[in-house]
C-alpha positions in Angstrom: -42.1 -2.3 19.6 -41.2 0.2 17.0 -38.9 -0.4 14.2 -38.1 1.2 11.1 -38.3 -0.9 7.9 -35.0 1.0 6.5 -33.4 0.6 9.5 -34.0 -3.1 9.8 -32.8 -3.8 6.3 -29.5 -2.1 7.0 -29.0 -4.1 10.3 -30.1 -7.3 8.8 -27.6 -6.7 5.6 -24.5 -6.1 8.1 -24.3 -9.9 8.8 -25.2 -11.3 5.3 -23.7 -8.9 2.9 -20.5 -11.5 1.8 -23.4 -13.2 0.1 -24.3 -11.0 -2.5 -22.6 -9.2 -5.2 -20.2 -7.2 -3.0 -17.4 -6.8 -4.8 -15.5 -3.1 -4.5 -18.6 -1.1 -4.1 -20.5 0.6 -0.9 -22.1 -2.5 1.4 -19.6 -4.6 0.4 -15.6 -5.1 0.0 -13.5 -1.7 -1.2 -10.0 -1.8 -2.3 -7.7 1.0 -2.9 -7.9 1.5 -6.3 -8.2 4.3 -8.5 -10.5 4.4 -10.9 -12.1 7.7 -10.3 -9.0 10.0 -10.1 -8.6 12.7 -10.2 -10.9 13.2 -7.3 -12.3 16.4 -7.8 -15.4 15.9 -5.8 -13.1 15.1 -2.4 -10.7 18.1 -3.1 -13.4 20.7 -3.7 -13.7 23.7 -1.4 -17.1 23.8 0.7 -18.6 26.3 3.2 -19.9 26.0 6.8 -21.6 28.9 8.1 -19.1 31.5 7.2 -16.0 29.4 6.8 -14.5 28.1 3.8 -13.3 24.2 4.2 -10.6 23.6 1.4 -11.8 19.6 0.8 -14.4 17.4 1.8 -12.5 15.1 4.0 -13.3 15.6 7.7 -11.0 13.8 10.4 -13.4 12.2 12.6 -13.1 12.5 16.5 -10.6 9.8 17.6 -10.5 9.9 21.5 -7.6 11.9 22.9 -8.0 10.5 26.1 -4.4 10.7 28.0 -3.2 13.2 25.7 -3.5 16.0 28.1 -1.8 17.2 31.4 -3.3 15.7 34.2 -5.2 19.0 34.8 -6.6 19.0 31.2 -4.4 20.7 29.5 -3.6 19.7 25.8 -0.1 18.6 25.8 2.8 18.3 23.2 1.6 14.4 22.4 -1.9 15.7 21.4 -0.7 18.6 19.5 1.3 16.7 17.2 -1.1 13.9 16.6 -3.2 16.4 15.1 -0.5 18.7 13.5 0.4 15.0 11.9 -2.8 14.9 10.4 -3.1 18.5 9.2 -0.2 18.4 7.3 -1.3 15.3 5.9 -4.0 17.5 4.2 -7.4 17.1 5.9 -10.0 19.9 5.4 -11.3 19.5 8.8 -10.4 18.2 12.2 -12.3 17.3 15.0 -11.0 16.7 18.7 -12.1 14.1 20.6 -14.8 14.0 23.5 -14.1 17.5 25.8 -16.4 17.4 28.8 -18.2 20.1 29.9 -19.7 18.5 33.2 -16.9 18.0 35.5 -18.5 18.3 38.9 -21.7 17.2 37.7 -21.3 13.8 35.6 -18.9 11.5 37.8 -17.5 9.3 35.3 -15.8 12.0 33.3 -13.2 13.4 36.4 -10.3 11.2 38.0 -9.5 11.4 41.7 -8.0 14.4 43.2 -10.0 16.5 40.2 -7.6 14.9 37.5 -8.7 14.4 34.0 -7.6 11.5 31.5 -9.9 13.9 29.3 -8.6 17.2 27.8 -10.4 20.4 29.3 -11.4 23.4 28.5 -12.9 24.4 31.5 -12.1 24.8 34.9 -9.1 27.3 34.2 -7.3 29.8 31.9 -3.9 27.6 31.9 -5.7 25.0 29.4 -6.1 27.8 26.9 -2.5 27.4 25.6 -2.6 24.2 24.9 -6.1 25.2 22.6 -4.6 28.1 21.2 -1.5 26.5 20.0 -3.5 23.4 18.7 -5.5 25.9 16.7 -2.6 28.0 15.2 -0.8 24.9 14.3 -3.7 23.4 12.3 -4.2 26.6 10.6 -0.3 26.9 9.6 -1.2 23.7 6.9 -4.8 25.3 5.7 -6.9 22.8 7.9 -9.7 23.7 10.3 -10.5 22.6 13.6 -13.5 22.0 15.8 -13.5 21.2 19.4 -15.9 18.1 19.9 -18.1 19.2 23.5 -20.1 16.5 25.4 -22.2 17.1 28.4 -20.9 14.0 29.4 -20.9 10.2 29.6 -23.7 9.3 31.6 -24.8 5.3 31.8 -21.8 4.6 29.5 -19.4 6.5 31.9 -17.0 4.0 33.9 -18.5 2.8 36.8 -15.4 3.5 39.2 -16.6 6.5 40.6 -18.9 4.4 42.8 -16.0 2.7 44.2 -13.6 5.6 44.2 -15.4 8.4 45.4 -18.7 6.9 46.7 -20.3 8.9 43.7 -22.9 6.5 41.4 -23.2 7.4 37.4 -25.8 10.0 36.2 -28.0 9.9 33.2 -31.4 11.3 32.1 -33.5 9.0 34.0 -32.9 6.1 36.6 -30.7 3.7 34.0 -28.4 1.1 34.3 -25.0 1.4 34.2 -23.7 0.1 30.2 -20.3 -1.5 32.1 -21.9 -3.1 34.9 -25.9 -3.1 34.9 -26.3 -3.7 38.4 -25.0 -0.3 39.4 -27.8 2.6 38.9 -27.2 5.5 37.2 -29.0 8.4 39.0 -31.5 11.2 37.2 -30.3 14.4 36.9 -32.1 17.5 38.0 -33.4 20.0 36.2 -31.0 22.5 37.8 -27.6 20.6 37.2 -29.0 20.4 33.5 -29.2 24.2 33.2 -25.5 24.3 34.6 -24.2 21.8 31.8 -25.9 24.0 29.3 -24.2 27.0 30.5 -20.8 25.6 30.4 -21.6 24.4 26.8 -22.2 28.1 26.3 -19.1 29.4 28.1 -16.5 26.4 26.6 -17.9 27.5 22.8 -16.9 30.9 23.4 -13.8 29.9 24.7 -13.6 28.1 22.0 -14.1 30.7 19.6 -11.2 33.0 22.2 -9.0 30.5 21.3 -8.9 30.2 17.8 -10.6 27.2 17.1 -12.8 26.9 14.0 -16.4 25.7 15.6 -17.8 24.0 17.9 -19.1 19.9 17.8 -21.7 18.6 20.0 -21.8 14.9 20.7 -24.9 13.7 20.8 -24.9 10.3 19.7 -23.6 6.8 20.3 -25.9 6.6 24.1 -23.4 9.4 25.7 -25.3 12.1 27.8 -26.4 14.3 25.4 -28.5 11.4 23.7 -29.4 10.1 26.7 -31.5 13.2 27.4 -32.7 13.5 23.6 -33.6 10.3 23.0 -36.8 8.7 24.9 -35.2 5.2 24.9 -33.3 6.8 27.9 -34.8 9.6 28.9 -38.3 8.3 30.6 -39.0 11.4 32.5 -42.4 12.5 33.5 -42.2 16.0 34.8 -40.0 18.9 34.0 -39.1 21.1 31.4 -36.8 17.8 29.9 -39.6 15.6 30.0 -39.7 16.7 26.4 -36.9 14.7 24.8 -35.7 17.4 22.3 -35.9 20.2 24.7 -32.1 19.8 26.3 -30.4 19.6 22.8 -32.4 22.8 21.6 -31.6 24.5 24.8 -27.9 23.3 24.5 -27.5 25.0 21.1 -29.3 28.1 21.7 -27.4 28.9 24.3 -24.1 27.9 22.3 -25.5 30.3 19.4 -26.4 32.8 22.0 -22.5 33.2 23.6 -20.8 32.4 20.0 -22.8 34.8 17.5 -24.7 34.0 14.0 -21.5 33.2 12.4 -19.6 30.7 14.3 -19.7 26.9 12.8 -21.7 24.8 15.3 -22.1 20.8 14.3 -23.9 18.1 15.7 -23.3 14.2 15.7 -26.1 12.5 15.7 -27.2 8.5 14.8 -30.8 8.5 13.1 -31.8 5.7 15.1 -30.2 3.6 18.0 -31.4 0.4 15.9 -31.8 -1.3 19.4 -35.0 -2.9 18.4 -34.0 -3.7 15.1 -30.7 -5.5 15.6 -32.2 -7.7 19.3 -35.9 -8.2 18.1 -38.5 -8.5 21.0 -36.9 -11.3 22.4 -33.6 -9.9 22.9 -34.7 -6.5 24.1 -36.7 -8.2 27.0 -33.4 -8.8 28.7 -32.8 -6.8 31.9 -30.0 -4.9 30.5 -32.2 -3.2 27.5 -35.9 -3.7 28.4 -36.1 0.1 29.3 -34.8 1.0 25.8 -37.5 -0.1 23.7 -38.9 3.4 23.2 -35.8 5.1 21.2 -36.3 7.7 18.5 -37.6 6.4 15.0 -35.9 7.9 11.9 -38.9 10.4 11.5 -38.6 11.3 15.2 -34.8 11.9 14.7 -35.0 14.1 11.3 -37.6 16.1 13.0 -35.6 17.1 16.2 -32.5 17.6 13.8 -34.7 20.5 11.7 -35.5 21.7 15.1 -31.7 21.7 16.2 -31.1 23.8 12.8 -33.8 26.3 13.9 -31.6 26.9 17.0 -28.2 27.2 15.8 -26.9 24.0 14.1 -24.9 24.3 11.0 -23.6 20.4 9.9 -25.0 17.3 10.8 -22.5 13.6 10.6 -25.0 10.8 10.8 -24.7 7.3 11.3 -26.5 4.5 13.5 -26.6 2.4 16.9 -25.3 3.0 20.6 -22.9 1.2 23.0 -25.2 -1.4 23.4 -24.9 -2.5 19.8 -21.4 -1.0 19.8 -20.2 -2.4 16.3 -22.9 0.1 14.7 -20.8 3.1 15.7 -17.4 1.6 15.6 -17.9 -0.6 12.2 -15.0 -2.9 12.5 -13.0 -4.9 9.9 -16.2 -7.3 9.4 -18.9 -4.9 8.9 -19.0 -3.5 4.8 -17.6 -0.8 3.5 -19.6 2.6 3.0 -22.7 1.0 5.6 -24.0 4.4 6.3 -24.2 6.0 2.9 -28.2 5.2 2.7 -27.9 7.1 6.3 -26.7 10.3 5.0 -28.6 10.7 2.1 -32.2 10.1 3.9 -31.0 13.1 6.0 -29.9 15.1 2.5 -33.2 14.2 1.2 -35.1 15.6 4.0 -33.6 18.4 4.3 -33.8 19.2 0.9 -37.5 18.0 0.7 -38.3 20.6 3.6 -36.2 23.6 2.5 -34.3 23.3 5.7 -31.2 26.3 5.3 -28.7 26.9 8.0 -28.6 29.8 10.4 -26.4 31.2 7.6 -29.2 30.8 5.0 -27.4 28.1 3.1 -28.3 24.3 2.8 -27.2 22.3 5.8 -24.0 20.0 4.7 -24.3 16.2 5.8 -21.2 14.4 6.7 -21.2 10.7 5.7 -19.0 8.4 8.0 -18.8 4.5 8.1 -15.7 2.7 6.8 -15.0 5.4 3.6 -11.0 5.5 3.7 -11.0 4.0 0.3 -10.6 7.1 -2.3 -12.4 5.9 -5.1 -15.7 5.1 -2.6 -15.4 8.7 -1.2 -15.1 10.2 -4.2 -18.4 8.4 -5.8 -20.9 9.1 -2.4 -19.9 12.5 -3.2 -20.4 12.5 -6.5 -23.7 10.7 -6.4 -24.9 13.2 -3.4 -25.2 10.8 -0.5 -23.4 13.2 1.5 -21.6 16.5 1.3 -18.6 15.8 3.2 -17.1 12.4 4.1 -15.6 11.6 7.6 -12.3 9.3 8.0 -11.3 8.4 11.5 -9.1 5.4 11.9 -8.1 6.1 8.2 -6.2 9.0 9.0 -4.6 7.3 12.0 -3.6 4.6 10.0 -1.9 6.9 7.3 -2.0 10.8 8.0 -1.3 11.4 4.2 -4.3 10.0 3.2 -5.6 13.2 1.8 -2.2 14.3 0.2 -1.7 10.8 -1.5 -5.5 10.8 -2.5 -4.6 13.8 -4.4 -1.5 13.3 -6.1 -2.7 9.9 -7.1 -0.7 7.6 -5.2 -3.3 5.6 -4.2 -1.5 2.4 -3.4 1.1 4.2 -1.3 -1.9 4.8 1.5 -1.5 2.4 4.4 -5.1 1.2 5.0 -7.0 1.1 8.1 -7.3 -2.8 9.0 -10.3 -2.4 11.2 -8.8 -4.4 14.1 -9.5 -1.3 16.2 -6.6 -2.9 18.9 -5.1 0.6 19.1 -7.4 3.4 18.0 -10.1 2.0 20.5 -8.9 -1.0 22.6 -5.6 1.1 23.5 -7.6 3.8 25.4 -10.2 1.6 26.8 -7.3 -0.6 28.9 -5.6 2.7 29.8 -3.6 4.1 26.8 -3.6 6.7 24.5 -5.1 6.4 20.8 -2.8 4.7 18.4 -2.7 2.3 15.4 -1.8 -1.3 14.6 -0.6 -0.4 11.3 0.9 3.0 11.9 3.7 2.8 14.7 3.9 6.9 14.7 0.5 7.3 15.6 0.2 8.7 19.1 4.2 8.8 19.4 4.6 11.8 16.5 6.0 13.7 19.5 8.9 11.6 19.8 9.2 9.4 16.4 10.2 12.1 13.5 7.8 11.8 10.5 11.2 11.2 8.5 14.0 9.1 10.4 17.5 10.2 10.9 20.2 8.5 8.6 22.0 5.9 10.3 25.3 6.7 12.2 26.7 3.6 11.1 25.5 1.7 7.8 24.9 -2.2 8.6 24.7 -5.1 7.0 21.6 -6.7 8.2 19.6 -10.0 7.6 15.9 -10.1 8.4 14.5 -13.7 8.4 10.7 -13.7 7.9 8.6 -12.3 5.6 5.3 -11.2 7.4 4.8 -7.8 8.9 7.4 -7.6 11.6 9.9 -8.5 9.1 8.9 -6.3 6.1 8.3 -3.0 8.5 11.8 -3.4 10.2 13.2 -4.2 6.9 11.6 -0.9 4.8 12.4 1.1 7.7 16.1 0.1 8.2 16.3 0.5 4.2 15.3 4.1 4.8 17.7 4.6 7.5 20.9 3.6 4.8 21.1 0.2 6.6 21.7 -2.6 3.9 18.9 -5.1 4.4 18.4 -8.5 2.8 14.6 -10.0 3.6 14.7 -13.7 3.4 11.3 -15.5 3.5 11.2 -19.4 3.2 7.8 -19.6 1.2 7.0 -17.9 -1.8 4.8 -14.7 -0.8 5.3 -12.0 1.7 2.8 -11.5 4.2 3.2 -14.5 6.7 -0.2 -15.1 8.5 -1.9 -12.0 6.6 -1.9 -14.4 3.6 -4.3 -16.8 5.0 -6.1 -14.2 7.4 -7.1 -12.0 4.4 -9.0 -15.3 3.1 -12.5 -14.4 4.6 -14.3 -11.5 2.4 -15.1 -9.8 5.7 -11.2 -9.2 5.7 -11.0 -7.1 2.4 -9.3 -4.9 4.7 -6.5 -6.6 5.9 -6.1 -7.5 2.0 -5.5 -3.9 1.7 -2.8 -4.2 4.0 -1.3 -7.2 2.5 -1.4 -4.9 -0.9 -0.1 -1.9 0.8 2.9 -4.5 1.9 3.9 -6.0 -1.0 3.8 -2.4 -3.1 6.2 -1.0 -0.7 8.4 -4.0 -0.8 8.1 -3.8 -4.6 9.3 0.0 -4.8 12.2 -0.9 -2.1 13.3 -3.7 -4.4 14.9 -1.0 -6.7 17.1 0.6 -4.2 20.7 -0.7 -4.2 20.8 -1.4 -0.5 17.7 -4.0 -0.3 17.9 -7.4 -1.2 14.3 -9.5 -1.5 15.1 -13.2 -1.2 11.9 -15.6 -1.3 11.8 -19.4 -1.5 14.9 -19.4 1.0 15.4 -21.1 4.0 18.3 -20.8 6.4 19.9 -22.3 9.2 21.8 -20.4 12.2 24.9 -21.9 10.5 24.1 -20.2 7.0 23.5 -17.0 8.4 26.9 -17.0 10.5 29.0 -17.9 7.3 27.3 -14.7 5.6 29.0 -12.2 8.2 26.1 -10.2 8.8 26.2 -7.0 11.4 22.7 -7.5 12.7 20.2 -10.5 12.2 16.6 -9.9 13.2 14.3 -13.1 13.3 10.6 -12.4 12.9 9.6 -15.9 11.3 6.0 -16.4 12.9 4.7 -19.0 15.4 4.2 -22.8 16.2 0.4 -23.3 15.9 -1.1 -25.0 18.8 -1.8 -28.9 18.6 -3.7 -30.7 21.5 -2.3 -34.1 23.0 -5.7 -35.1 23.3 -6.5 -38.9 23.2 -8.5 -40.0 19.9 -7.3 -37.1 17.9 -6.5 -39.6 15.2 -10.1 -40.4 15.0 -11.1 -37.1 13.5 -10.1 -35.5 10.6 -8.1 -32.3 11.4 -6.7 -29.1 10.0 -5.5 -26.1 11.4 -7.6 -22.7 10.9 -5.0 -21.2 9.2 -4.3 -23.5 6.9 -7.7 -24.3 6.0 -8.1 -20.4 5.1 -4.9 -20.8 2.9 -6.3 -23.9 1.3 -10.1 -24.2 1.7 -10.1 -27.5 -0.3 -9.0 -29.1 2.9 -12.7 -28.8 3.9 -13.8 -31.5 1.6 -17.4 -32.0 1.8 -17.5 -32.0 5.4 -20.6 -30.6 6.5 -20.2 -30.5 10.7 -17.6 -28.6 11.7 -16.2 -27.9 15.3 -13.8 -25.3 15.7 -11.7 -25.6 19.2 -10.8 -22.2 20.1 -13.0 -19.2 20.4 -10.6 -16.3 19.7 -10.7 -13.8 16.8 -9.5 -16.7 14.5 -11.6 -19.2 15.5 -14.5 -16.8 15.3 -13.7 -15.3 12.3 -13.1 -18.8 10.6 -16.5 -19.8 12.1 -18.0 -17.1 10.0 -16.2 -17.9 6.9 -17.4 -21.5 7.4 -21.6 -20.1 8.1 -21.8 -17.7 5.8 -19.3 -18.4 2.4 -19.8 -21.9 2.8 -23.0 -22.7 5.1 -21.5 -25.3 7.0 -23.0 -26.6 10.3 -20.2 -24.9 12.6 -19.8 -25.3 16.5 -17.1 -23.3 18.2 -15.3 -24.9 21.6 -13.9 -22.2 23.7 -12.2 -22.9 27.0 -12.6 -19.3 28.8 -15.4 -17.6 30.1 -16.0 -15.5 27.2 -15.8 -15.5 23.4 -13.2 -13.6 21.7 -12.3 -12.2 25.0 -9.6 -9.1 24.8 -10.7 -8.2 21.4 -12.1 -5.1 20.9 -15.9 -5.0 21.7 -17.4 -3.9 18.7 -15.1 -6.5 16.7 -16.4 -9.5 18.9 -20.0 -8.0 18.8 -20.6 -7.9 15.4 -19.2 -11.5 15.1 -21.0 -12.9 18.1 -24.1 -11.3 16.8 -24.4 -12.7 13.4 -22.9 -15.8 14.3 -26.2 -16.0 16.6 -28.4 -14.9 13.8 -27.3 -17.8 12.2 -27.2 -20.7 14.6 -23.5 -21.2 15.4 -23.7 -22.3 18.4 -20.9 -20.9 20.7 -20.0 -23.2 23.6 -17.6 -21.3 26.2 -16.7 -22.8 29.7 -16.3 -25.9 28.1 -12.8 -28.3 27.3 -11.9 -30.7 24.8 -11.3 -34.5 26.6 -11.2 -37.0 24.1 -11.9 -37.5 20.4 -14.1 -40.7 18.8 -14.5 -41.3 15.3 -16.0 -38.2 13.9 -16.5 -37.0 17.3 -15.5 -34.1 19.8 -16.1 -34.9 23.8 -16.4 -32.0 25.6 -16.4 -31.2 29.4 -19.0 -28.5 29.4 -19.8 -25.9 32.6 -23.2 -25.8 33.0 -23.1 -23.8 36.3 -25.8 -20.8 36.9 -22.9 -18.4 36.8 -21.4 -19.2 33.1 -21.7 -15.9 31.2 -24.0 -16.2 28.2 -22.1 -16.3 25.1 -24.2 -14.4 22.6 -23.9 -11.5 25.2 -23.0 -8.5 22.8 -25.3 -5.5 24.7 -22.5 -5.6 27.8 -18.8 -5.4 27.5 -16.1 -7.7 29.0 -13.9 -5.9 31.8 -10.9 -5.5 31.4 -8.9 -8.3 33.9 -7.6 -5.2 36.3 -10.7 -3.9 37.1 -12.6 -6.6 39.2 -16.7 -6.5 39.2 -17.7 -7.0 42.8 -21.2 -7.9 41.5 -20.4 -10.3 39.0 -21.4 -14.0 39.4 -19.0 -17.1 40.4 -18.7 -19.8 38.1 -19.6 -22.9 39.7 -18.4 -26.3 38.9 -21.4 -28.2 37.7 -20.2 -30.1 34.5 -21.5 -32.7 31.8 -20.0 -34.2 29.3 -21.2 -33.9 25.8 -20.5 -35.5 22.1 -20.6 -33.1 19.1 -20.6 -34.8 15.8 -17.7 -33.7 13.5 -16.9 -34.2 10.1 -14.0 -32.1 10.5 -12.1 -30.5 13.3 -10.6 -26.8 13.0 -7.5 -26.1 15.4 -7.9 -22.4 16.3 -6.2 -22.5 19.2 -3.6 -19.7 18.9 0.3 -20.6 18.7 3.2 -19.8 20.7 6.7 -17.9 20.2 8.9 -19.9 18.1 12.4 -18.6 19.8 14.2 -22.2 18.6 15.9 -20.5 15.7 16.9 -17.4 17.6 18.3 -19.1 20.7 20.8 -21.2 18.2 22.0 -18.4 16.7 22.3 -16.8 19.9 24.4 -19.9 21.2 26.5 -19.7 17.8 27.7 -16.3 18.1 25.9 -16.1 14.4 26.7 -11.8 14.5 26.8 -9.5 16.7 24.2 -8.2 17.0 20.8 -10.8 17.6 16.9 -9.3 17.5 13.8 -11.6 17.9 10.2 -9.6 17.0 6.9 -10.4 16.0 5.6 -13.7 16.6 8.6 -15.1 16.9 9.4 -13.4 20.2 6.0 -13.5 21.4 2.8 -14.4 19.6 0.4 -11.3 19.3 -1.0 -9.0 17.0 -0.1 -6.9 14.1 -0.3 -3.7 16.5 2.7 -5.5 18.5 4.5 -6.7 16.0 4.5 -3.4 14.0 5.6 -1.5 16.5 8.4 -3.6 17.5 9.6 -3.8 14.2 9.8 0.2 13.5 11.3 0.8 17.2 13.9 -1.3 16.7 14.4 0.0 13.4 14.2 3.5 14.3 17.2 2.9 16.6 19.5 0.2 15.1 
């Protein structure tokens, strides 16, 4: 089984990076510092073929799913989403996936020939949306490329089997990613030639619509990569048994249709990194065993050189595919600047080989992977690791990233927290791209950037200084209301404070700093008051005669009523994160609750404190409901360090330094370490899934410390008391005190209420 030493070293480092010297640098943590300001490298122009881009920031492709009419025409939601990033100063914008294989790849089209993807094919009525998009971005001096994909193939939604009685397709007979029991049919040469023709036509249409370039999606295991990677393309006969040929043919056709001076960009991974991720044993599971023969780095570089000859002008490069999804979608727990070695490798290859683009200039290489920190991005460019920097999620979190960085207002940049709940999970579950920390993302068409002043100024009290309380208070203050923010502790941030303790949560630490800075700035305003170390009651609030009171005071932690709990040392996960001294000299630690808090705490205890950790979860899946990339990264590297994950297990009692569990051992119990397949949304049944039986055994786990990570429930007591006492004409309950949830729900509720009150 082939492996690349460079890839292996990187993949290994993505687990234990917290153990080395990792403060504020590529391969470690990163913070919103401005030591390298002014950012002359970021804000310098660059030529791609014959166009000039005003700076080195590329907005990465972020979906755009469900941001179109059902015919595929881009709608105002999609236009305003991009206009916000153009206005924010990004030099080059790229759209999300635009399939060119409707009628061939059965996973990209909805029943009745409808589409949740924007389309540029099929009808001229779609052109108007693209023309408006191009013109609107140009008004702000930004360029925009359309990202074309030959299809999804094996990583497409297999519902087409049930709805249309049609199978997914691929380069060869490959298992579907979501339901591996469903096979993907081998595409014929004739259908592949049709896709190539469609690519040429879509490129010509894009040029005619005023878009500035075309961008091929050739990585992450989508259909183009399935045809251009021997891991997936195992054809023995015909033109496309040469795994490079389809990609070369499609670029050649595009170049023929658009002429020599229209930019063509290509998105590629230097390696799938599957062999390096899972090793010999892991690659023998039935879902992966066909995929061992992936491109090496040398194979990919050779292919990239041939793509340049065919007409590609610029590349962005990374690692991975859907089957190790945390690599192409690096979550909060991955280190910053994680793929800079990859972009540098590509740059050095082009320079060493003297490879020039179609326009006779050096081929720019775009770096990707957690680079939304101005100092880190600037250093990458100054050091020659890349020519441009791609920011996707950071520009969802703050469309004004470029403008703020250019002005030196780095502390005002709203940072991405890497949760991927709004940007990825939202459209996996049927929505459109959004953002946990930016409530306007995806709603730019209905929520103005500058909210109108309040028609009637109100005196408002906000009880609770977590994210919901802070966001509401700051937004209401901007609208002119008089706001007092009350927090019973001496710090703002709520659960974010303890949540940002592990090194892997440096993105959350950045967000906490951002909120603190925003509140500090608001304190200079006459209509805002911050009261820390202040505990209130409904009676006290009533005596203040507020016009409105907003409760946002958090949750009650879950404490189990299980026999014998007094026989073990117990700590809430949140308390332990806030005060690691509670750990004492405990060596064997059992965490009850395998959600995101439990697993992040397990990672912290293992990698930063080298404790023997076990995680017990009642549900069939560890971290159920969490973004595939985020859960995959944590689970994979917990497995690497022999952290035992016990699913389908219920704690029945405690004894002296013991946790007694009843564990389901039936054959249908899912493998808790399976990171090569996603968990399907709960509303999508898998008729081929094995049923979980009822065979159980009792087991005793040694525990010097039991950590409770069982979540919490809404703490509505004070709100209901206040309601009964009629403490103010208007009462509201938001955030965790209304419903235990995530920052995503807290920020949306807070912003929406504050924009309307």
